[in-house]
Each structure stands twice: as C-alpha cells, then as structure tokens.
C-alpha positions as CSV (number, residue, x, y, z in Angstrom):
1,M,-17.6,-0.8,-0.7
2,D,-15.3,0.5,-3.3
3,E,-17.3,-0.3,-6.8
4,S,-14.3,-2.2,-8.3
5,L,-16.1,-5.6,-8.0
6,H,-19.5,-6.2,-9.5
7,L,-21.1,-9.5,-8.5
8,L,-24.0,-9.8,-10.8
9,H,-26.6,-11.0,-8.3
10,K,-26.0,-8.0,-6.1
11,S,-27.8,-4.7,-5.9
12,N,-25.4,-2.8,-8.3
13,M,-27.3,-4.3,-11.2
14,T,-28.6,-1.2,-13.0
15,K,-31.3,-2.4,-15.4
16,H,-33.5,-5.4,-16.1
17,N,-33.3,-7.0,-19.5
18,P,-36.7,-8.2,-20.6
19,K,-35.4,-10.0,-23.8
20,L,-35.2,-13.5,-22.3
21,S,-38.4,-15.0,-23.8
22,S,-36.8,-15.8,-27.1
23,P,-34.2,-18.6,-27.4
24,I,-30.6,-17.6,-26.8
25,P,-28.4,-18.5,-29.8
26,T,-25.2,-20.6,-29.2
27,Y,-22.0,-19.7,-31.1
28,E,-18.3,-20.7,-30.8
29,L,-17.5,-17.2,-32.0
30,Y,-20.4,-14.6,-32.1
31,G,-22.1,-14.6,-35.4
32,E,-20.3,-17.5,-36.9
33,D,-22.2,-20.7,-37.6
34,D,-19.9,-22.6,-39.9
35,A,-18.2,-25.7,-38.5
36,A,-14.8,-24.2,-39.3
37,S,-15.2,-21.6,-36.6
38,A,-15.3,-24.4,-34.0
39,Q,-11.9,-25.8,-34.9
40,F,-10.0,-24.1,-32.3
41,R,-9.3,-24.2,-28.5
42,L,-8.1,-20.6,-28.0
43,H,-8.9,-17.5,-29.9
44,C,-8.0,-13.8,-29.6
45,E,-9.1,-10.6,-31.2
46,T,-9.6,-7.1,-30.4
47,I,-13.0,-5.9,-29.1
48,P,-13.6,-3.5,-32.1
49,A,-12.8,-6.1,-34.6
50,R,-16.1,-7.9,-34.2
51,S,-18.2,-5.3,-32.3
52,S,-17.6,-2.6,-35.0
53,L,-19.4,-5.0,-37.6
54,H,-22.5,-5.1,-35.3
55,H,-22.7,-1.4,-34.6
56,W,-20.9,-1.9,-31.3
57,E,-23.5,-4.2,-29.9
58,I,-23.1,-7.9,-29.4
59,G,-26.5,-9.5,-29.0
60,L,-27.5,-12.0,-26.3
61,H,-25.8,-15.4,-27.0
62,R,-23.8,-18.2,-25.3
63,H,-20.9,-20.5,-25.8
64,E,-21.5,-24.1,-24.8
65,H,-17.8,-25.1,-24.2
66,F,-15.9,-21.9,-24.2
67,F,-14.9,-19.5,-21.4
68,Q,-14.5,-15.9,-22.4
69,I,-12.3,-13.1,-20.9
70,L,-12.5,-9.5,-22.0
71,L,-9.8,-6.9,-21.1
72,I,-11.3,-3.4,-21.2
73,S,-8.5,-0.9,-21.6
74,G,-10.5,2.0,-23.2
75,G,-13.9,3.1,-23.8
76,S,-16.9,1.8,-21.7
77,G,-20.2,-0.2,-22.1
78,D,-22.7,-2.5,-20.5
79,A,-22.3,-6.2,-20.0
80,V,-25.6,-8.2,-20.3
81,Y,-25.5,-11.2,-18.2
82,R,-28.5,-13.4,-18.2
83,D,-31.3,-11.0,-17.2
84,E,-29.1,-8.3,-15.7
85,I,-27.0,-5.4,-17.0
86,V,-23.8,-4.1,-15.5
87,R,-21.9,-1.0,-16.5
88,F,-18.1,-1.3,-17.0
89,E,-15.2,1.2,-17.4
90,P,-11.5,0.7,-17.9
91,P,-9.5,-0.9,-16.7
92,S,-11.7,-4.0,-16.1
93,V,-11.8,-7.7,-16.8
94,L,-15.1,-9.3,-17.8
95,T,-15.4,-13.0,-17.4
96,V,-18.1,-15.3,-18.8
97,P,-18.4,-19.1,-18.1
98,P,-19.7,-21.5,-20.6
99,S,-23.5,-21.7,-21.3
100,V,-24.2,-18.3,-19.7
101,G,-26.3,-16.1,-21.9
102,H,-24.5,-12.7,-22.4
103,G,-24.2,-9.8,-24.6
104,F,-22.3,-6.4,-24.7
105,R,-23.0,-2.8,-25.7
106,F,-19.8,-0.9,-26.3
107,S,-18.9,2.7,-26.8
108,P,-17.4,3.4,-30.2
109,D,-14.1,4.2,-28.5
110,I,-13.9,0.8,-26.9
111,D,-10.4,-0.8,-26.7
112,G,-9.2,-4.1,-25.5
113,Y,-9.2,-7.8,-26.3
114,V,-11.5,-10.7,-26.2
115,F,-10.1,-14.1,-25.3
116,T,-12.0,-17.3,-26.0
117,I,-10.7,-20.6,-24.5
118,L,-12.1,-24.0,-24.1
119,A,-13.1,-24.3,-20.5
120,S,-11.4,-27.7,-20.4
121,R,-8.1,-26.0,-21.0
122,L,-8.3,-24.0,-17.9
123,P,-6.3,-25.2,-14.9
124,V,-9.4,-24.9,-12.8
125,R,-12.8,-25.6,-14.2
126,P,-15.7,-23.3,-13.5
127,G,-17.7,-24.7,-10.6
128,E,-14.9,-26.8,-9.2
129,P,-14.5,-26.7,-5.4
130,G,-12.4,-23.8,-4.1
131,S,-12.3,-20.1,-4.5
132,I,-11.0,-20.0,-8.0
133,G,-13.7,-22.5,-9.3
134,T,-16.4,-20.4,-7.6
135,F,-15.1,-17.2,-9.2
136,L,-15.0,-18.8,-12.7
137,S,-18.5,-20.2,-12.2
138,Q,-20.3,-16.8,-12.3
139,P,-20.2,-14.0,-14.9
140,R,-18.5,-11.0,-13.4
141,V,-17.2,-7.6,-14.1
142,T,-14.1,-6.9,-12.0
143,R,-12.6,-3.4,-11.9
144,L,-8.8,-3.4,-11.7
145,P,-7.8,-0.9,-9.0
146,D,-4.8,1.4,-9.8
147,D,-3.3,0.7,-6.4
148,A,-3.4,-3.1,-6.7
149,P,-0.1,-4.7,-7.8
150,E,-2.0,-7.5,-9.5
151,S,-3.7,-5.0,-11.8
152,N,-0.7,-4.3,-13.8
153,L,0.3,-7.9,-14.0
154,I,-3.1,-8.9,-15.3
155,R,-3.0,-6.3,-18.1
156,T,0.6,-7.2,-18.9
157,S,-0.3,-11.0,-19.0
158,L,-3.3,-10.5,-21.3
159,E,-1.5,-8.1,-23.6
160,R,1.3,-10.7,-23.9
161,V,-1.3,-13.4,-24.8
162,A,-2.5,-11.1,-27.6
163,E,1.1,-10.5,-28.7
164,E,1.7,-14.3,-28.9
165,W,-1.6,-14.8,-30.8
166,N,-0.5,-12.3,-33.5
167,G,3.1,-13.5,-33.5
168,R,2.3,-17.2,-34.1
169,R,5.7,-18.3,-32.8
170,I,6.7,-21.7,-31.6
171,G,5.2,-22.7,-28.2
172,R,2.6,-19.9,-28.3
173,S,-0.2,-22.1,-27.2
174,V,1.6,-22.9,-23.9
175,L,2.4,-19.3,-23.3
176,M,-1.1,-18.1,-24.1
177,E,-2.8,-20.6,-21.8
178,T,-0.3,-19.8,-19.0
179,G,-1.0,-16.0,-19.5
180,L,-4.8,-16.5,-19.4
181,A,-4.5,-18.8,-16.2
182,T,-2.3,-16.1,-14.6
183,A,-4.7,-13.3,-15.4
184,L,-7.8,-15.2,-14.2
185,V,-6.2,-16.2,-10.8
186,L,-5.0,-12.7,-10.2
187,T,-8.4,-11.3,-11.2
188,A,-10.1,-13.8,-8.8
189,R,-7.6,-12.6,-6.1
190,I,-8.7,-9.0,-6.6
191,A,-12.4,-10.0,-6.6
192,A,-11.9,-11.9,-3.3
193,Q,-10.0,-8.9,-1.7
194,E,-12.8,-6.6,-2.6
195,A,-15.5,-9.0,-1.3
196,D,-13.4,-9.4,1.9
197,E,-13.2,-5.6,2.3
198,A,-16.9,-5.2,1.8
199,E,-17.7,-7.8,4.3
200,T,-15.1,-6.4,6.8
201,G,-16.5,-3.0,6.3
202,S,-20.0,-4.2,7.2
203,D,-18.6,-6.1,10.2
204,N,-16.8,-3.0,11.4
205,D,-19.9,-0.9,11.1
206,R,-21.8,-3.3,13.4
207,R,-18.8,-3.2,15.8
208,I,-18.8,0.5,16.0
209,E,-22.6,0.5,16.6
210,A,-22.1,-2.0,19.4
211,L,-19.2,-0.1,20.8
212,L,-21.2,3.1,21.0
213,A,-24.0,1.3,22.8
214,L,-21.6,-0.1,25.4
215,L,-20.1,3.4,25.8
216,H,-23.6,4.8,26.4
217,R,-24.2,2.3,29.1
218,D,-20.8,1.9,30.7
219,V,-18.7,5.0,30.2
220,R,-19.3,6.3,33.7
221,K,-17.9,3.0,35.0
222,H,-14.5,4.0,33.5
223,R,-14.0,0.6,31.8
224,P,-10.6,0.3,29.9
225,A,-10.3,-0.4,26.2
226,T,-9.7,-4.1,26.9
227,Y,-13.2,-4.3,28.5
228,Y,-14.8,-3.1,25.2
229,A,-12.6,-5.3,23.0
230,D,-13.5,-8.4,25.1
231,A,-17.2,-7.5,24.9
232,L,-16.9,-7.3,21.1
233,G,-14.9,-10.5,20.9
234,I,-11.9,-8.9,19.2
235,S,-8.4,-8.0,20.4
236,T,-7.6,-4.5,21.7
237,T,-5.3,-3.9,18.7
238,H,-8.1,-4.8,16.3
239,L,-10.6,-2.6,18.1
240,N,-8.2,0.2,17.9
241,R,-7.8,-0.2,14.2
242,V,-11.6,-0.2,13.7
243,V,-12.2,2.8,15.8
244,K,-9.3,4.7,14.2
245,A,-10.6,4.0,10.7
246,R,-14.1,5.2,11.5
247,T,-13.5,8.1,13.9
248,G,-9.8,9.1,13.5
249,L,-9.4,8.5,17.2
250,S,-7.8,5.7,19.2
251,T,-10.2,3.7,21.5
252,R,-8.8,5.5,24.5
253,E,-9.4,8.8,22.9
254,L,-12.8,7.9,21.9
255,I,-13.7,6.8,25.5
256,A,-12.2,10.1,26.8
257,R,-14.2,12.1,24.2
258,W,-17.4,10.3,25.2
259,L,-16.8,10.8,28.9
260,L,-16.0,14.5,28.3
261,E,-19.3,15.0,26.5
262,E,-21.1,13.4,29.4
263,A,-19.3,15.8,31.7
264,Q,-20.1,18.8,29.6
265,R,-23.8,18.0,29.5
266,E,-23.9,17.5,33.3
267,L,-22.1,20.8,33.9
268,L,-24.2,22.8,31.6
269,F,-27.7,21.4,32.1
270,T,-27.8,20.6,35.8
271,P,-27.4,23.0,38.8
272,D,-25.0,20.6,40.5
273,S,-21.5,21.6,41.6
274,V,-18.3,20.4,39.9
275,Q,-17.8,17.9,42.8
276,E,-21.2,16.5,42.4
277,V,-20.8,16.0,38.7
278,A,-17.5,14.3,39.2
279,Y,-19.0,11.7,41.6
280,R,-21.9,11.2,39.3
281,L,-19.6,10.5,36.4
282,G,-17.7,7.9,38.4
283,F,-14.7,9.9,39.5
284,A,-13.6,9.0,43.0
285,D,-11.6,12.1,43.2
286,P,-13.0,15.5,42.0
287,A,-9.5,16.9,41.7
288,Y,-8.7,14.2,39.2
289,F,-11.9,15.0,37.3
290,S,-10.8,18.6,37.1
291,R,-7.4,17.6,35.7
292,F,-9.0,15.3,33.2
293,F,-11.5,18.0,32.0
294,T,-8.7,20.7,31.9
295,R,-6.5,18.4,29.9
296,E,-9.2,17.7,27.4
297,T,-10.6,21.2,27.0
298,G,-7.8,23.6,28.2
299,V,-10.1,25.2,30.8
300,T,-11.2,24.1,34.3
301,P,-14.7,22.6,34.6
302,R,-16.0,25.6,36.7
303,N,-14.7,28.2,34.2
304,W,-16.1,26.2,31.3
305,K,-19.5,26.1,32.9
306,R,-19.6,29.8,33.5
307,R,-18.4,30.5,29.9
308,E,-21.0,28.2,28.3
309,Q,-23.8,29.4,30.5
310,A,-23.0,33.0,29.7
311,R,-22.9,32.1,26.0
312,L,-26.2,30.3,26.0
313,G,-27.7,33.0,28.2
314,S,-26.8,35.7,25.6
315,R,-28.7,33.7,23.0
316,D,-31.8,33.7,25.1
317,E,-32.5,37.3,26.1
318,A,-35.8,36.3,27.6
319,G,-33.9,34.7,30.4
320,G,-35.8,31.4,30.3
321,Q,-34.5,28.3,31.9
322,L,-32.1,26.3,30.0
323,R,-33.6,23.1,28.7
324,A,-32.0,19.9,29.5
325,A,-30.2,18.4,26.6
326,T,-31.5,15.2,25.2
327,P,-28.9,12.5,25.4
328,P,-27.8,10.9,22.2
329,P,-30.0,7.9,21.2
330,T,-28.5,4.5,21.8
331,P,-27.2,3.1,18.5
332,S,-29.2,0.1,17.3
333,G,-27.4,-3.2,16.9
C-alpha cells in the first residue's frame, strides 16, 4: 500500500509510548486552564504559534468536547495518539476526536494550522453510523496525495478557514464551519480510497496466487481465459486488469507464456520428439504446436531444442547427462 494513510491501530505504528501511567490533562486549548479559554466553539492558530512556546513539543493531553484538525504544510514530526506514535510529513491532515489522549513533536520548521471545533458543530458526529462518522471516531494521519484532486481542495478549504479567522468578517463562522466540514469529508474520502486500494491490492495478490496454481494444474488442458475468471469468481475483464497490473501481460499472454515454458522444459529435459511433446502438452496437432512455438520464440521447436542443448552442453564439458529441471512450486493459496 501506498503510505499515504496511517490508521493508528495498524502495523505502521513506529514506536510505543510508555508514558500512560500518569493522568492525561484535559484542556480546551493546550496549556490554558482559565475559564475564558473555553468560551469559543471554533478556534484557529498556526502550529508554530503554540508549539514554539513549548520547544516544539505538545505534551500528551486531550479535549473533552473539541475535535481538532491539523493541516501540515511544511516541516515534519510525530503524532502521539494514545499509546502509539506515527510519523507525518507534508502535506498531511491530522485529525483527533474528543477525549483521545494525544500530543505532537514538531520539527522547528513546521508550518500549518490547528483548527479546534466543538464536536457538536460538525455535520457528522464522531462515531455516528456511516463511513464519515467512523473516520472521525479514530485519530488519524492522512497523507494528501499529489495526484488526488481532493488534496488541493482540502488545502484550499483549510487555508480559507484560517483567512476567515484572521479577517473577522461578517458570516465568518458559517464559512469556517463549512470549510472545515468540506475538508473533513474530502479527507475521509482520501482515507477510504487508500483503504480500498490496500484491500484490493491484497485481494489481487491472492487472485494471482490462485491463478498461478490453476495454471500449474490446467495449462495443458488449454483452458480459455474465461475458465480461469469463472474459477476465481470474477469477470474476464477484471481478471485481465489484475494480471496486467501484476505481470504486464494480458491473461491470454500469461497463459501462452506459461504453456511456452512448459514446452521448453519438455523439449530441453526429455529425449522425446517434438511430436511427442506436442501431444503431452495437449496439442491435438503437432503442426499447430510448431506454429505456436515459432510465433512465441521466433524459432521452430526442433531448432530451439538443438540450440539450447548445444548451449548447455558447452557449459558442461564433462559431458554429463542433463539434469531434469525442477518444475516451479505450486503457489500457496
């Protein structure tokens, strides 16, 4: 999988944080205990504005009612979520739901914004049914891919929210909440796409393993691509896409390649004639086998056999018998 999505309960967590035995402090804004700091429903500031006061490290803490979004546009750092640590680099969006212990270690060149909003002001609450609620319920680091059209819109939306915060113009609360909602939904969409691609990649790996096992068993029966697609429970078009992505060949070309390699082993490591090899490989007509072999290699089976045996013989001046090739192991799965 591409590393752009980091789900915090997965194996990409890099370090364990042992500092969980002490109570985690709760703030509305980090480091502020006065009641006045809680008199807001949305807040925005640059990441350096607060982190620079704490030597670029925000200690483990939590917000009881607030959801936080960080836009990382420069620098790098580590996000501490509960008992795990995840590395982040720009451009990324970090999201933290209420009541989750979290902290950050930033590089001195960090750049970006922190947005703090009452969770009740979000159009979808963390933990609500549906993909958006599920996304918001877990702390995450989501890398924004350069080739994703949503990435630029996310950055633009969050930068506009920061501009509205600083401008203090009429209607800014509506525009800021709308901008944050837009950015969160699009970030959730990128995360879902990455998760789907990772799952699809794993599924396709299993399909390729199953296909190779089928070819090992059935290639001499000259089954068409539809047979293998049906056996895998997918369409011929889908199978062709999977095979092309993994091998650079179409399904038909892979079948032909596999059959050709079977033919080459038989020709090279058995004393049988071309005609006998053709029949053993399932060809009803040896002439058709010769045409197939010549089309794939540019040389007739007989001439290929002579050439390869001469080549191997020159490498074994002792003149010992050629050892039979060990067939490739059947893929697991």
